[in-house]
Every structure is written in structure tokens, then in C-alpha cells.
C-alpha positions in Angstrom: -53.2 17.8 26.2 -56.9 19.8 26.8 -59.6 17.6 24.9 -60.1 20.4 22.4 -56.7 20.9 21.3 -56.5 16.4 20.7 -60.3 16.8 19.2 -58.5 19.0 16.3 -56.2 16.8 15.9 -58.2 14.2 15.2 -59.5 16.3 12.8 -56.4 16.9 11.1 -55.2 13.3 10.8 -59.0 12.5 10.3 -58.1 15.3 6.7 -55.1 13.0 6.3 -56.7 9.7 5.7 -59.8 11.5 3.9 -57.2 11.8 0.9 -56.1 8.1 1.2 -59.7 6.5 1.4 -60.6 9.2 -1.6 -57.3 8.2 -3.2 -58.1 4.3 -2.8 -62.0 4.7 -2.8 -62.8 7.0 -6.2 -60.8 4.2 -8.5 -63.7 2.1 -7.5 -67.3 3.4 -8.7 -64.0 5.2 -11.4 -64.6 0.8 -12.7 -67.1 0.8 -15.8 -65.3 4.0 -17.0 -62.1 3.1 -17.0 -62.8 0.1 -18.3 -64.8 2.0 -21.0 -61.9 4.7 -22.0 -58.6 1.8 -21.0 -60.5 -1.4 -22.8 -59.9 -3.8 -20.0 -61.5 -6.6 -18.7 -62.4 -7.1 -15.1 -59.9 -9.0 -13.8 -56.8 -6.1 -15.5 -59.9 -3.5 -13.6 -59.8 -5.3 -10.7 -56.0 -5.9 -10.7 -55.5 -1.7 -11.2 -57.3 -1.9 -8.1 -55.0 -4.7 -5.7 -51.9 -3.3 -7.4 -52.0 -0.4 -4.9 -53.2 -2.6 -1.9 -50.4 -5.8 -2.5 -47.6 -2.4 -2.3 -49.2 -1.0 0.1 -48.8 -4.0 2.0 -45.0 -5.5 1.3 -43.0 -2.0 1.9 -45.6 -1.6 4.6 -43.7 -5.0 5.8 -40.6 -3.9 4.9 -41.4 -0.9 7.0 -42.4 -2.7 10.1 -38.7 -2.8 11.8 -38.7 1.2 11.7 -41.4 2.4 12.7 -41.0 2.9 16.1 -37.6 3.9 16.1 -38.3 7.4 14.6 -40.7 10.3 16.0 -44.3 9.8 14.0 -44.7 13.4 12.7 -41.5 13.2 11.0 -42.0 9.4 9.2 -45.5 10.7 8.3 -44.8 13.9 6.4 -41.9 12.2 4.2 -44.4 8.9 3.7 -47.1 11.9 2.7 -44.9 13.1 0.2 -44.8 10.3 -1.5 -48.3 9.3 -1.8 -48.7 12.6 -2.9 -46.1 12.2 -5.8 -47.5 9.1 -6.8 -51.7 10.6 -6.6 -49.7 13.0 -9.0 -48.9 10.9 -12.0 -52.0 9.0 -11.7 -53.6 12.3 -12.8 -50.8 12.4 -15.8 -51.4 8.6 -16.4 -52.6 7.6 -20.0 -52.7 4.2 -20.4 -53.7 0.9 -18.5 -49.9 0.7 -17.9 -48.7 4.0 -16.5 -51.9 4.2 -13.9 -50.9 0.2 -12.8 -46.8 2.0 -12.3 -48.9 4.6 -10.3 -51.0 2.9 -7.7 -48.0 1.0 -6.9 -46.2 3.8 -6.2 -49.6 5.7 -4.1 -49.6 2.2 -2.1 -46.1 2.0 -1.4 -46.1 5.8 -0.2 -49.9 6.1 1.0 -50.7 2.5 2.5 -47.5 3.5 5.2 -48.7 6.7 6.2 -52.4 5.7 6.6 -51.5 3.5 9.8 -48.8 6.3 10.8 -52.0 8.2 10.8 -53.9 5.5 12.8 -50.4 4.5 15.2 -50.6 8.9 16.3 -53.8 8.9 16.9 -54.1 6.1 19.1 -50.7 7.7 20.5 -52.7 10.8 21.3 -56.8 9.5 22.8 -56.3 7.2 25.8 -57.8 3.7 26.4 -61.0 4.6 27.6 -61.8 7.1 24.5 -59.8 4.7 21.7 -62.8 4.3 20.0 -64.3 7.1 19.7 -61.0 9.1 19.2 -60.8 6.5 16.1 -64.7 6.9 15.0 -63.2 10.4 14.4 -60.7 9.7 11.8 -63.0 7.0 10.6 -65.0 9.0 9.8 -63.0 10.1 7.3 -64.3 7.4 4.7 -67.6 8.8 5.4 -67.0 12.2 4.8 -65.5 10.4 1.0 -68.3 8.5 0.1 -70.4 11.4 0.9 -68.8 14.5 -0.7 -64.9 12.7 -2.4 -66.9 10.0 -4.6 -69.8 12.7 -5.4 -66.8 15.0 -6.2 -64.7 12.9 -7.9 -67.7 11.1 -10.5 -68.6 14.7 -11.4 -65.3 15.2 -11.8 -64.8 12.5 -14.2 -67.6 12.2 -16.1 -67.3 15.9 -17.1 -63.9 16.3 -17.3 -61.8 12.6 -17.0 -61.1 10.5 -15.4 -58.3 11.8 -14.7 -59.2 14.6 -12.7 -59.8 13.1 -9.6 -56.5 12.4 -9.0 -55.3 16.1 -9.2 -58.2 16.9 -6.8 -56.8 15.2 -4.3 -53.0 15.7 -5.6 -54.3 19.7 -4.6 -55.9 18.6 -1.6 -52.6 16.7 0.1 -51.1 19.8 -0.3 -52.8 21.8 1.7 -53.0 18.9 4.3 -49.3 18.8 4.4 -48.9 22.5 5.6 -51.0 22.1 8.5 -49.6 18.6 9.2 -45.8 20.8 9.2 -47.7 24.2 11.2 -49.8 22.4 14.4 -48.9 18.5 14.4 -46.4 18.0 17.7 -43.4 16.2 17.2 -43.9 12.8 18.8 -41.2 11.1 20.5 -42.5 9.5 23.5 -42.9 6.1 21.7 -39.0 5.9 21.1 -36.9 3.8 23.3 -33.2 2.7 23.4 -32.4 0.0 21.6 -29.7 -2.1 20.2 -31.6 -4.8 17.8 -32.0 -5.3 14.5 -34.3 -3.8 12.8 -36.3 -7.3 12.6 -36.1 -7.6 16.2 -39.8 -4.9 16.2 -40.7 -7.3 13.9 -40.0 -10.3 15.5 -41.4 -8.9 19.4 -45.1 -8.3 17.4 -44.9 -11.8 16.3 -43.9 -13.8 18.9 -47.0 -12.0 21.0 -49.8 -14.6 20.5 -52.3 -11.6 21.3 -50.7 -9.1 18.4 -51.1 -13.3 16.0 -55.0 -13.3 17.2 -55.3 -9.3 16.8 -53.8 -9.4 12.7 -55.5 -12.8 11.5 -58.9 -10.6 13.3 -58.6 -8.1 10.9 -56.9 -9.7 8.5 -59.9 -12.1 8.0 -62.2 -8.4 8.3 -60.8 -7.4 5.1 -60.9 -10.1 3.3 -64.8 -10.6 3.9 -65.0 -7.1 3.3 -63.7 -6.5 -0.2 -64.1 -9.8 -1.3 -67.4 -7.8 -2.7 -66.4 -4.9 -2.8 -64.2 -3.4 -6.3 -66.7 -5.0 -8.7 -70.1 -3.6 -6.0 -70.8 -0.8 -8.3 -69.8 -2.6 -12.1 -72.7 -5.0 -10.5 -75.1 -2.4 -9.7 -74.6 -0.3 -12.9 -75.0 -4.2 -15.1 -77.2 -5.9 -12.6 -79.8 -3.8 -10.9 -79.9 -1.4 -13.7 -79.1 1.2 -11.9 -77.9 3.9 -14.0 -74.5 5.3 -14.2 -75.3 8.5 -13.8 -76.8 8.1 -11.0 -74.2 6.4 -8.8 -72.9 9.2 -7.5 -75.9 9.2 -5.0 -75.3 5.6 -3.9 -72.5 7.1 -2.2 -74.0 10.7 -1.2 -76.6 8.4 0.4 -74.3 6.3 2.1 -71.9 8.6 2.6 -74.0 11.0 4.2 -75.4 8.4 6.8 -72.1 7.2 7.8 -71.1 10.7 9.0 -73.8 10.3 11.7 -73.4 6.9 12.8 -69.3 6.6 13.3 -69.5 8.6 16.5 -72.5 7.1 17.5 -71.0 3.6 17.0 -67.5 4.9 18.2 -69.4 5.5 21.7 -71.2 2.3 21.8 -68.1 0.5 21.3 -66.6 2.2 24.6 -69.8 1.8 26.1 -70.7 -1.3 25.8 -67.3 -3.3 25.0 -65.7 -3.6 21.4 -66.8 -7.4 20.3 -69.9 -6.9 21.7 -70.6 -4.2 19.3 -68.6 -5.3 16.7 -71.2 -8.8 16.2 -74.1 -7.4 16.2 -72.8 -4.9 13.0 -71.9 -7.8 11.6 -75.4 -9.7 12.4 -76.7 -6.6 10.5 -73.9 -6.5 7.4 -74.6 -10.8 6.9 -78.4 -10.3 5.5 -77.4 -6.9 4.0 -74.4 -9.1 1.8 -75.9 -11.6 0.9 -79.0 -8.7 -0.4 -76.1 -7.0 -2.4 -75.0 -10.3 -4.2 -77.4 -11.7 -5.0 -79.7 -8.4 -6.4 -81.5 -8.6 -9.7 -82.6 -5.6 -11.6 -83.9 -3.3 -8.7 -85.8 -0.1 -8.3 -82.9 2.6 -8.1 -84.6 3.5 -4.4 -84.1 -0.3 -3.6 -80.3 0.0 -4.6 -79.6 3.8 -3.4 -80.6 1.8 0.4 -79.0 -1.9 -0.1 -76.0 0.0 -0.5 -76.1 2.9 1.5 -76.9 0.5 4.8 -73.3 -1.9 3.1 -71.2 1.8 3.9 -73.1 2.3 7.4 -72.8 -1.0 8.7 -70.3 -2.9 6.8 -67.8 0.0 7.4 -68.8 0.3 10.1 -67.5 -3.2 11.6 -64.2 -1.4 10.7 -64.7 1.5 14.1 -64.3 -1.4 16.4 -62.3 -3.5 15.0 -59.6 -0.2 14.7 -60.4 -0.1 18.4 -60.1 -3.5 19.6 -56.3 -3.8 17.8 -54.7 -1.1 19.1 -55.4 -1.8 22.6 -54.1 -5.1 21.9 -50.6 -4.2 22.3 -48.4 -1.8 24.5 -47.8 1.7 23.2 -44.0 1.1 23.1 -44.6 -1.2 19.9 -47.9 0.1 18.5 -46.1 1.8 16.1 -44.6 -1.8 14.7 -47.8 -3.8 15.2 -50.1 -1.0 13.4 -47.8 -0.8 10.6 -47.3 -4.5 10.0 -51.4 -4.9 10.7 -51.5 -1.9 8.0 -49.2 -3.9 5.7 -51.7 -6.8 6.1 -55.6 -5.5 5.9 -53.1 -4.8 2.6 -51.8 -7.5 1.0 -56.1 -9.2 2.1 -57.2 -6.2 0.1 -55.2 -6.5 -2.6 -54.9 -10.2 -2.9 -58.9 -10.7 -1.9 -59.4 -8.5 -5.3 -57.7 -9.9 -7.2 -60.0 -13.2 -6.2 -62.7 -11.5 -6.6 -61.6 -10.7 -10.5 -61.2 -14.3 -11.1 -64.7 -16.0 -9.5 -66.8 -13.3 -11.6 -67.3 -13.2 -15.2 -69.3 -10.8 -18.1 -71.3 -12.7 -19.7 -72.5 -12.2 -23.8 -75.7 -10.2 -21.9 -73.4 -8.2 -20.1 -74.2 -9.1 -17.0 -71.5 -9.9 -14.4 -72.2 -14.0 -13.8 -70.1 -15.2 -9.9 -70.6 -12.1 -7.7 -73.4 -14.8 -5.6 -70.3 -16.7 -4.8 -68.8 -13.6 -3.5 -71.7 -12.4 -1.3 -71.4 -16.0 0.4 -67.6 -16.3 0.7 -67.5 -12.8 2.7 -70.3 -14.2 5.5 -68.8 -16.7 5.8 -65.8 -15.2 6.8 -67.5 -12.3 8.1 -68.7 -14.8 10.8 -65.2 -16.2 11.5 -64.6 -12.2 12.8 -67.1 -12.7 15.5 -65.6 -15.5 17.0 -61.4 -14.4 16.4 -62.7 -10.1 18.1 -63.7 -12.0 21.1 -60.6 -14.3 21.2 -58.0 -10.5 21.1 -57.4 -9.2 25.1 -57.2 -6.1 25.9 -53.8 -5.5 27.3 -52.9 -2.0 27.1 -52.8 0.3 29.8 -54.8 4.2 30.1 -51.7 6.5 29.5 -51.1 9.6 29.4 -51.2 11.3 25.8 -48.6 13.0 24.5 -48.5 16.9 25.3 
């Protein structure tokens, strides 16, 4: 496969991942509007956020034994259809209960689809360029922040909160057609097997290096999502940031991330993934504490803190994903990535729920307890640095599929 074709396919996969990220991310800044329009509490809003992740994790776990038994493109297309259906259901929801059910459907299909995107990208890109290749796919997160979330907020404020989900649905239909047309079938990972569906799962779990990689990534997700769900409500209520200017936070953070994400990937490939990961954590720690302990701040300071969090805290996932993708043999990559994705989503859901229980809204409308979440996130992040150095690179260089 030529480098130009490899890059084109990675951009297509990034477009698919963009819809997953936007579908999840747009819920977070909609928190104040959803709590107001649906008359729900912070705890109930956290539950709306976590239901996506919980169902994604559960279904991803159940599907782990089947991922590597099927052709990659076909499975990606099937799960993407389910994700699109769930997103349309979100747009048609008018109550908190209906929205929760729709988010569960999105999570059930979107989680597997997202893990398939990373699996296909890992199959396409050889190990020596893996962090840069996955960094390109991860750019979808930055683009979502820079363009998708601000646009979603604009649609939500100008029309209604259902409008962003219609936008994601329409874009996903376009992506589906592009996958069908340009992504080749991928069968090189399939090997004759007579074992049960549990065999791939058990093989991964028996691998001590794979277990360390799963623990590493799950702890990173815990560190990240401890503060993410309540970030927008906290900055509005406590830091005094205007709700109608919230899009600026995501716009600036997204633009900076678009620039830094490929750079972080190249640095990780050149200087070592654990080393670059440790540096990013070292920068993210004071940024996290600054956000979670912030009182009333000027708007410029809020945007600077928020953008720094998106660049450095979210940037940790680039070398982390490369570390994990190299921790297993390609033959079991689908099962491992699915298990890693399901662990990530379960951890995100549990963490979001935990955050909802630990924070409260005071009589003055301010959010109390967010500083405790900051300290929890910092301790977990420091643990991940130790874990990152304990995950071995076991995948040999291989030829990507043609």
C-alpha cells in the first residue's frame, strides 16, 4: 500500500471517528441546557453521559470473542448503521428517559464501531509509524472540538438541543457511503479456529502484557473522565464563563489540538511513547488542578485553561493508544482493541457516575466538590506513568494490507 493511499484511508477513518467523538462530546457542553430543559439534576445529567459508555463497554465485552473472526470492513459498516440509528433516535427524543435509551443504543453500536476504527488503522499503519498514524485518526477529536462542538452548540442554541444529533446523523450517512466505496476488505487477520467465542478473550486475558496495557489505558480514562463531564457546568457556574461563549473554549482548544496532535504523534514515534506520555502527564497535572480549583476568572483565563487541558490532557491519549496497539500480536488485535475499548467505556461511565455523586449544586447555584475530583484525577494520572513503562512492545514490523 502506498503512503498516499494509507493517508487517504486514515483520513476516512478519522471522519468516521469524528462522528463518534462529536456524538459523545456534544453532550457535555449541552449539560446546562439539558438540565434546564429536561428539569434534571447534575447527578441525572451524569447518568445520561455515562449510559453511553456503560452500554458501549458491556456490548464491547460481549463482542470481543467475535471481532477477529470477521472481515473488518463489513463489521465496521454493520456497527456504523446501528450507531446512526441510535443518533437519529437521540434527535427524536423529547424526554430524559427517551434520551437515555437512545444514548444506550448509540453506545452499544458506537463503541464497537470506534474500536474497529482503531483496529483497522492499526492494521494499515506499520509499527514504526503507528503513533503518527493513530495521531492522524485522533485528530478527529481536535476537529470535533474546533468545529463540531461549536457548530453543535450553535445549532442547539439557535434551534434546539436535538439539532446537533440530526447533524451527526447526516454526516454519518455520508461517511457510510465513503467506507462502502473506498475501504477495502480486510481478511489478513482471519485464521482457521475451532475454539469457542471465549477463546480470543481468554487468550488476551492470559497475556500479562495485555493485562498491563488494559490496566494502563483504563486508569488513564479514569484520570481523564473524572473531571470532563462536569467541566462545562463548573466553568459556567463557578468560573463565571458566559454560557453563550462556551463555544470559544472548544474552538480555541480544538484549533490548537489540530496543530499539536500530529506533532505529538511524531514525537512519540521518534523519542519513545512512554517518555512523551510522561511529559504530557507532567504538564496536564497543574492544568487539571488549575481548572478544578478555579474561582471566578476572566474569560481569557478560562479559555486558556480549557484549551491547555484539551491539548495536553487529551494529547496523552495519542502515545497511550500507540503503546496499547503494540502490546499484542496483530492476530489478536481486534479482540484486544475491543476489550480495551469496552474497558475504556465502562471506566468512563463509572467515572462519570462517580463525579455526579461527588459534586453538588449549592444554594448559590455553584458546583461544590469539583476540587476533590481534580485531586483524584491527578493521583490516577501519576499512576499511569508508572504503568506506561511496564507495557512491552511485542508486535514485530509487518506489511500493511494491500
